[in-house]
N, C-alpha and C positions, 0 to 999 in steps of 0.2 A: 729480287722480290718474289715471294710465293704467291701463286694465284690459284684460288679454289675453283675447280671446274665441277659443276654439279650436273648429274645425269638424271634423266627421267623426271623425278619429282620436282626439280628446280629448273627445268629447261627454259622457262620463260624469263628467268632473271638475267640481268646483264652479265656479260663475261668480264668480271672485275673482282678485285679482292674484297672480301667481306670483313667488316669490322665485327667485334664481338656482339654488340647490341643487335646489329642487323642479322647476324647468324642466329641469335637466340629467337628473333621473331620468325625466322624461316622455320626453325624446328617446331615452334608453337603452332604454326599454321598447317603443318602436315596433317593428312587425314589420319584418324585413329586406326590402329591395326596395321598401318603400313610399316615397312622396315624403317629402322632408325636412319636418319640422313647420313650418318657416318658410314653406313654400309654402302652408300652410293657415291662417296667422295673419292676422287682421285687427285693426287697432287701433281700439278703441272709446274715444274720448276723452270725458272728462267735463270740465265747466267747471273750469278751474284757471288763475287769473290769472298764476301763476308760470311756466307752461309755454307755449312757443310752439305755434302750430297745427301739427298733424301729421296727415297723411292716409295712407290705406292704401297709395296708390300710391308713397309715398316710401320704402317698404321696399326695400332693395337685393335683387336677385335674383342667383342664380348664373348662369354662362354657359348659353346655350341648349343643351339636350341634342341638338338636331339638328346643331349645329356640332360637338359632340364625337363624334357617331356618324359624321360624314363622314370622319374620319381613317382608321378601319379599312377603309372602302370604297375610299379612294384607294390604300391599301397593297395591297388585294386586286387592284385594277385593274392596278397596277404589276407585281405578282407574276404575273398572268396573261400579261403580255407576255413574261416570261422563258421560258415553256413552248416556244413555237416556236423560240426561240434554242437551247434545250437539245436539241430534236429534231434541228435541223440539225447542231449540233456532234457529237452522238452518231452520226448516220447518215453523216457525211462520210467517215469512215474506210472504210466499206463501199462507198460509191459510188466513191471514188477508187481503191480496190484492184482495180477491174475491169480496168484496163489491165494490171496485173501478172499477172493470172490467164490471160491469153492469150499471155504471153511464153514463149519456149522455156526461158529460165533457170528460171522458176517451175515449169514442167512437169518439167524435169530434176531439180530439187531435190525435188519431190514424189515422183518415181519413186525417188530415192535413199533416201527415208524409207519406202519400201515401199507407197506408195499404188497400189492396183490400177487399171489402165487410166488412168494419169495423163493422157495426151493428151485423154481425154474427161472425166475426173472434175474436173480443175482448171478448165477453162473453165466447166463446169456449176456448180461451186461459186462461181465468180465471178458467174455470172448470178443464182444464188440470193441472193448477198450484195447485188448491185445492186438487185434487185427489192425485197428486204426493206428496204434502206436508203432507197430512194426512197419506199416506202410510209410509213415512219416520218417521213421528212423532210417530206413533204407532208401527213401526218396523214390518209391515206386507208387505211382498213382496217389501222390500225396494229397491232392485236393479231395479225392474220395475218402482217403484216410482221415482227413480233417473233418469231413462231414460225419463220418462214423463217430468220431470223438464228440462232436456236438450232440449227436443222438444219445450218447452215453452221459455227457456232462449235464445237460439241461434238466432231465428228470432227477438225477442224483442230487444236484445242487438244490433244487426246489423241495425235494422230499426229505432227503437225509440231513440236510444242513440248514433247516429252518431255525433261525436264532430268535425270531420274534415270538413273543408269548410264552417264553420259558421262565419258570419261576426262579430257578437257580441262576444267579448272575454269572458264576464261573462257567457253568455249562453254556449259557447264552453267549458269553465272550468266546469260548472255544469254537462253538458252531459258527459264530460270525466270522472268525478267522478262516475257517474252512470254506465258508460261503464266498468270501472275497477272493480266496485263493482259486476257487473254481471259476470265478468270474474272469480272473486273469488268464486262466487256461482257455476259457471260451474265446476271449479276445485274440489270443495267439492262434487258435484254430481258425478264426475268421481271416486273419492275415495270411495263413498258409493256404486257405481256400482261394484267396485272391492272387498271391504271388507264386504259388506252387512250391515245388521242392527245392528249387535253386540248383546251384552248381554241385558237382561231385555227387550225383544221385543216379539211380537207375533210369530215371526219366530223361536225364540230360544226355 
């Protein structure tokens, strides 16, 4: 006859063979998070001519927990690599817009929207956007760079992209799109101010 000897978790049970319903009840009453009862089982064989020899090491085990734990680590490593890509894609619009902020057409348009001292304010806004964008792109003092982008975005959004009160519906729709686009950029800047530059940055 085989006799199941339970260690640690089942030490209070009588030393006798367990039938299947009883073994199932034992497994259900184990504390959550503990090892599976089969990890603590050892087979104590008595002499029985009808049964082949059986050793404790012949009990099959589940996959190693280290192998299962490696998958979340690999996923986390891959997700970390997405952070610098996101920073570059977000900051690219601000870095590339620097050329337009020194053009006469951009300055004239800003003056038509009522921007005071447009020949000075527009290039200055371009410099602020450039510095903030490079800061986030490189991950160097990204929180301060996000603050610079907020200083740039808020007045530009409210002054240059007012879509309410426009008589031309097509122009109003275009300015509404730019307004909502800038709102999403403001939201992303707020997230960067909270979370920082993340991995693979000069700050890390």
